[in-house]
C-alpha positions as CSV (number, residue, x, y, z in Angstrom):
1,X,174.0,38.7,152.1
2,X,172.4,35.6,153.8
3,X,173.0,32.4,151.8
4,X,170.4,29.6,152.6
5,X,171.9,26.2,153.2
6,X,169.3,23.3,153.3
7,X,171.2,20.2,154.2
8,X,170.5,17.2,156.5
9,X,173.0,16.7,159.3
10,X,173.1,12.9,158.4
11,X,174.4,13.7,154.9
12,X,177.0,16.2,156.1
13,X,178.4,14.0,158.9
14,X,178.5,11.0,156.6
15,X,180.6,12.6,153.9
16,X,184.4,12.8,153.9
17,X,185.3,14.9,150.9
18,X,189.0,14.5,150.5
19,X,189.2,13.8,146.8
20,X,188.6,16.2,143.9
21,X,185.9,15.4,141.4
22,X,186.4,15.9,137.7
23,X,183.9,18.2,135.8
24,X,183.8,20.3,132.7
25,X,185.6,23.6,132.7
26,X,184.1,26.8,134.2
27,X,184.3,29.7,131.8
28,X,185.8,32.9,133.2
29,X,184.4,36.3,132.1
30,X,186.3,39.4,133.1
31,X,183.6,42.1,133.6
32,X,185.7,44.9,134.9
33,X,189.4,45.8,135.3
34,X,189.6,49.6,135.3
35,X,191.8,49.8,138.4
36,X,194.3,47.7,140.3
37,X,193.8,45.6,143.5
38,X,190.2,44.4,143.2
39,X,189.2,43.5,146.8
40,X,185.7,43.6,148.5
41,X,182.5,42.7,146.6
42,X,178.8,43.2,147.2
43,X,175.5,42.6,145.4
44,X,172.6,45.1,145.2
45,X,170.0,45.9,142.5
46,X,171.3,49.5,141.9
47,X,169.2,50.3,138.9
48,X,166.0,48.6,140.0
49,X,165.8,46.2,137.0
50,X,165.3,43.1,139.1
51,X,168.9,41.9,138.6
52,X,171.7,42.0,141.2
53,X,174.6,44.4,140.3
54,X,178.1,43.9,141.4
55,X,180.0,46.5,143.5
56,X,183.8,46.3,143.9
57,X,186.3,47.9,146.2
58,X,189.6,48.6,144.6
59,X,192.5,48.8,147.1
60,X,195.3,50.0,144.9
61,X,193.0,51.7,142.5
62,X,191.4,53.7,145.4
63,X,187.9,53.5,144.0
64,X,184.5,52.0,144.3
65,X,182.7,50.8,141.2
66,X,179.4,49.1,140.2
67,X,179.0,46.8,137.2
68,X,175.5,46.0,135.9
69,X,174.4,42.4,136.4
70,X,171.8,40.4,134.6
71,X,173.2,41.5,131.2
72,X,174.6,39.3,128.4
73,X,178.4,38.9,128.8
74,X,179.6,42.3,127.6
75,X,183.0,43.7,126.6
76,X,185.4,44.4,129.3
77,X,184.5,47.5,131.2
78,X,181.1,48.0,129.7
79,X,178.4,48.7,132.2
80,X,180.8,49.8,134.9
81,X,180.6,53.1,136.7
82,X,182.8,54.8,139.3
83,X,181.3,55.9,142.6
84,X,184.1,57.7,144.3
85,X,184.7,60.4,141.7
86,X,187.3,62.1,143.8
87,X,189.3,58.9,144.2
88,X,193.0,58.8,144.5
89,X,193.3,58.9,148.3
90,X,191.3,56.0,149.7
91,X,192.6,52.4,149.7
92,X,189.3,50.5,149.8
93,X,189.2,47.1,151.3
94,X,185.4,46.5,151.2
95,X,182.2,48.0,149.9
96,X,178.5,47.8,150.9
97,X,175.4,49.3,149.3
98,X,172.1,50.1,151.1
99,X,169.7,53.0,151.5
100,X,170.9,54.7,154.7
101,X,169.3,58.1,154.1
102,X,165.8,56.6,153.4
103,X,165.3,58.2,150.0
104,X,164.7,54.9,148.1
105,X,168.0,55.3,146.2
106,X,171.2,53.3,146.7
107,X,174.0,54.7,148.9
108,X,177.6,53.4,149.0
109,X,180.0,52.8,151.8
110,X,183.7,51.9,151.6
111,X,186.1,50.6,154.3
112,X,189.5,52.2,153.7
113,X,192.7,50.8,155.0
114,X,195.6,53.0,155.9
115,X,196.6,55.8,158.2
116,X,194.0,58.7,158.5
117,X,191.5,57.1,156.1
118,X,188.4,55.5,157.7
119,X,184.9,54.6,156.6
120,X,183.5,56.7,153.8
121,X,179.9,57.0,152.8
122,X,178.4,58.3,149.5
123,X,174.8,59.3,150.0
124,X,172.3,59.9,147.1
125,X,170.7,62.7,149.2
126,X,174.0,64.6,149.3
127,X,174.7,64.2,145.6
128,X,177.1,61.3,146.3
129,X,179.6,63.6,147.8
130,X,181.4,61.5,150.4
131,X,181.2,61.9,154.1
132,X,183.2,60.1,156.8
133,X,181.2,57.9,159.1
134,X,184.4,57.4,161.0
135,X,187.8,58.9,160.5
136,X,190.8,57.0,162.0
137,X,194.4,57.3,162.9
138,X,195.5,53.7,162.4
139,X,192.5,51.4,162.5
140,X,193.0,49.8,159.0
141,X,189.3,49.3,158.3
142,X,188.8,45.9,156.7
143,X,185.1,45.3,156.3
144,X,181.8,47.1,156.2
145,X,178.2,45.9,156.3
146,X,174.6,47.0,156.9
147,X,171.8,45.8,159.1
148,X,169.0,47.1,161.3
149,X,170.7,47.2,164.8
150,X,168.0,49.5,166.3
151,X,165.0,47.5,165.0
152,X,163.4,50.7,163.7
153,X,163.1,49.4,160.1
154,X,166.1,51.5,158.8
155,X,169.5,50.0,158.0
156,X,172.5,51.0,160.1
157,X,176.1,50.9,159.1
158,X,178.8,48.6,160.7
159,X,182.5,48.5,160.0
160,X,185.5,46.8,161.6
161,X,189.2,46.6,161.3
162,X,192.3,46.6,163.5
163,X,191.1,46.9,167.1
164,X,187.7,48.4,166.2
165,X,184.1,47.3,165.5
166,X,181.7,50.2,165.3
167,X,178.1,50.8,164.3
168,X,176.5,54.0,163.2
169,X,172.8,54.9,163.4
170,X,171.5,56.0,160.1
171,X,168.5,58.3,161.1
172,X,170.7,61.4,160.6
173,X,172.5,60.1,157.6
174,X,171.0,62.6,155.2
175,X,172.4,65.5,157.2
176,X,175.9,63.9,157.1
177,X,175.8,63.3,160.9
178,X,176.3,59.8,162.2
179,X,175.6,58.6,165.7
180,X,178.5,56.2,166.4
181,X,178.9,53.5,169.0
182,X,181.6,50.9,169.7
183,X,180.7,47.2,169.8
184,X,184.0,45.5,170.3
185,X,187.8,45.6,169.9
186,X,188.8,42.6,167.7
187,X,192.4,42.1,166.8
188,X,191.7,42.4,163.0
189,X,188.2,41.7,161.9
190,X,187.6,40.5,158.3
191,X,183.9,39.6,158.5
192,X,180.8,41.1,160.2
193,X,177.4,39.4,160.3
194,X,174.1,40.2,161.9
195,X,171.8,37.5,163.3
196,X,169.4,37.2,166.2
197,X,171.6,34.7,168.0
198,X,169.7,34.7,171.3
199,X,166.2,34.8,169.7
200,X,165.1,37.9,171.6
201,X,163.8,39.8,168.6
202,X,166.8,42.0,167.8
203,X,169.9,41.6,165.7
204,X,173.2,40.6,167.4
205,X,176.6,41.0,165.8
206,X,179.2,38.4,164.8
207,X,182.7,38.8,163.6
208,X,185.8,36.8,162.7
209,X,189.3,37.7,163.9
210,X,192.4,37.2,161.8
211,X,194.6,37.6,164.8
212,X,193.4,34.5,166.5
213,X,190.1,34.8,168.5
214,X,188.1,33.0,165.8
215,X,184.3,33.7,165.5
216,X,182.6,35.7,168.2
217,X,179.1,37.1,168.7
218,X,178.1,40.1,170.8
219,X,174.6,40.4,172.3
220,X,172.5,43.5,171.4
221,X,171.4,44.6,174.8
222,X,169.3,47.8,175.6
223,X,172.2,49.3,177.6
224,X,174.6,49.0,174.8
225,X,177.1,46.9,176.7
226,X,177.4,44.2,174.0
227,X,178.5,41.1,176.1
228,X,180.6,38.7,174.0
229,X,180.7,34.9,173.5
230,X,183.3,33.1,171.5
231,X,181.7,30.6,169.1
232,X,184.9,29.3,167.4
233,X,188.1,30.0,169.1
234,X,191.6,28.5,168.6
235,X,192.8,30.0,165.4
236,X,193.0,33.0,163.1
237,X,189.8,33.2,161.0
238,X,188.9,34.9,157.8
239,X,185.6,35.6,156.0
240,X,182.8,33.4,157.3
241,X,179.5,32.5,155.7
242,X,176.1,31.6,157.0
243,X,173.5,28.9,156.4
244,X,171.2,26.4,158.0
245,X,173.7,23.5,157.9
246,X,171.7,20.9,159.9
247,X,168.2,21.9,158.6
248,X,166.8,22.7,162.0
249,X,165.6,26.2,161.0
250,X,168.4,28.3,162.4
251,X,171.6,29.7,161.0
252,X,175.0,28.0,161.4
253,X,178.4,29.3,160.3
254,X,181.2,28.0,158.1
255,X,184.6,29.5,159.1
256,X,187.7,29.5,156.9
257,X,191.1,29.8,158.7
258,X,194.5,31.0,158.1
259,X,195.9,27.5,158.4
260,X,193.8,26.3,155.5
261,X,191.3,24.4,157.5
262,X,187.5,24.7,157.4
263,X,184.8,24.0,160.0
264,X,181.1,24.6,160.4
265,X,179.6,25.6,163.8
266,X,176.2,24.2,164.8
267,X,173.9,26.4,166.9
268,X,172.4,24.9,170.0
269,X,172.6,25.3,173.8
270,X,176.3,25.3,173.1
271,X,178.0,25.8,169.8
272,X,179.4,22.6,168.3
273,X,182.3,22.7,165.8
274,X,182.5,20.2,162.9
275,X,185.6,20.0,160.7
276,X,185.2,19.9,157.0
277,X,187.8,17.6,155.2
278,X,189.8,19.4,152.5
279,X,192.0,18.0,149.7
280,X,194.6,20.8,149.8
281,X,197.6,20.9,152.1
282,X,196.6,22.3,155.5
283,X,198.9,23.6,158.2
284,X,201.3,25.0,155.7
285,X,201.1,28.3,153.8
286,X,197.7,27.7,152.2
287,X,195.1,30.1,153.6
288,X,191.3,29.5,153.4
289,X,190.1,33.1,152.7
290,X,186.3,33.1,152.2
291,X,183.3,31.0,151.5
292,X,179.7,31.0,150.3
293,X,176.8,28.5,150.5
294,X,174.4,28.2,147.6
295,X,172.8,25.7,145.3
296,X,175.1,26.5,142.5
297,X,174.0,23.7,140.1
298,X,170.3,24.0,140.9
299,X,170.0,20.3,141.8
300,X,168.1,21.1,145.0
301,X,171.1,20.4,147.3
302,X,173.4,23.1,148.7
303,X,177.0,23.5,147.7
304,X,180.0,25.1,149.4
305,X,182.4,27.5,147.7
306,X,185.8,28.3,149.2
307,X,188.5,30.7,148.1
308,X,192.2,29.9,148.8
309,X,195.5,31.8,148.7
310,X,199.1,30.8,148.9
311,X,202.3,32.8,148.3
312,X,203.5,29.9,146.1
313,X,201.1,29.3,143.2
314,X,202.4,25.8,142.8
315,X,201.1,24.9,146.3
316,X,197.5,26.0,145.6
317,X,197.0,26.3,141.9
318,X,193.2,26.3,142.3
319,X,192.1,29.4,144.1
320,X,188.3,28.8,143.9
321,X,187.0,25.4,145.0
322,X,183.5,23.9,145.0
323,X,182.3,21.2,147.4
324,X,179.4,20.0,145.4
325,X,176.5,18.7,147.6
326,X,179.1,18.5,150.4
327,X,180.5,15.2,148.8
328,X,183.3,15.9,146.4
329,X,185.7,18.9,145.9
330,X,186.5,20.3,142.4
331,X,188.5,23.2,141.2
332,X,186.4,25.7,139.2
333,X,189.2,28.3,138.6
334,X,192.9,27.9,138.5
335,X,193.8,31.3,137.2
336,X,192.7,33.7,139.9
337,X,195.8,34.9,141.8
338,X,194.4,36.3,145.0
339,X,190.7,36.6,146.0
340,X,188.6,36.8,149.1
341,X,184.8,36.4,149.2
342,X,182.9,34.5,146.4
343,X,179.4,35.6,145.6
344,X,176.8,33.6,143.7
345,X,174.5,35.5,141.2
346,X,173.0,35.2,137.8
347,X,175.5,37.7,136.3
348,X,174.5,37.5,132.7
349,X,170.7,37.0,132.9
350,X,170.5,33.5,131.5
351,X,168.7,32.1,134.5
352,X,171.8,30.1,135.7
353,X,173.9,30.9,138.7
354,X,177.5,32.1,138.2
355,X,180.3,32.4,140.8
356,X,181.9,35.9,140.9
357,X,185.1,36.9,142.6
358,X,187.6,39.7,142.7
359,X,191.2,39.2,141.8
360,X,193.8,41.4,143.5
361,X,196.7,39.9,141.6
362,X,200.1,38.9,143.0
363,X,199.8,41.9,145.3
364,X,197.3,44.7,145.5
365,X,199.3,46.5,142.8
366,X,198.2,44.1,140.1
367,X,198.1,42.6,137.5
368,X,195.0,40.9,138.9
369,X,192.1,40.1,136.7
370,X,189.7,42.5,138.4
371,X,186.0,41.4,138.6
372,X,185.7,37.9,137.3
373,X,182.5,35.8,136.9
374,X,182.8,32.0,136.4
375,X,180.1,30.4,134.3
376,X,179.3,26.8,135.1
377,X,179.8,24.1,132.4
């Protein structure tokens, strides 16, 4: 999910957003709460109606679901369907939707954390009976994504977790047979991105490491060696987001960290890091979890969304923060207990962008709010 960020470097470097702005209240709408431990989130037009639908991975609920988007705000649970009908055994951390078997219908993949679980795929061509792209002993799969690694016009599947980052070629997906290859061995990867970093015409792979190696990219070489370069070292990093921060036509990256800090990394002959000032207490127990870049208020200028988490709710009462036009921070939700990656989508079909998050609750056993979309004032 690439999020375009059109911003001049002069504006970004000039602003020092340390204070919080005041704005009208954002209205929360709970769209789905059928299970416990709402975690990963993805956008995909599942029913082909031109609106993005919202997929959720439920960790404690051990399920994948899809909630229809582009509909008027509907009663809780309406428009939500379960994907993993067997359920009950897979603690899903993340979800991704794509057409891996090439039949023009959506397929679903879930990264499951826990001993003996792995990466599970539900293919339309197999009647959505699940297959394992990769079983595991103790990899604790954290994230899954999709991009065309081979350059053959078909999406491939990527997943990462504790000590592993693999990709699977999708040409044999309809037969339930995946050709798997290892890219790297991160400590604990929470984010995977695909981008042609070296401008050689194929997609390279990026990831963040929660155990301390920051943001790294691996070059997609014909021999499959995947040489690595660290973009942002020096700290445990969470779920990054991409955008053209300096308006030079290429993609830069915003990286949230475990110590609560944020920075964006400018692509060039050498990657340059630029800190982003924040109003919350950093270097304590506040964690910057995830981010997204989008023109939320449709004023022609990009905004930055960040999710936070802290064991003490009094330390960080606002879990979803908005840096409007990169000038002033504001809290857009103070009720979400624990969330990761925000997504920006017109969830109710009114032509305005909403901010949607998942809420795990105090722990993955609930009572989190499930799938929540915040409507702008």
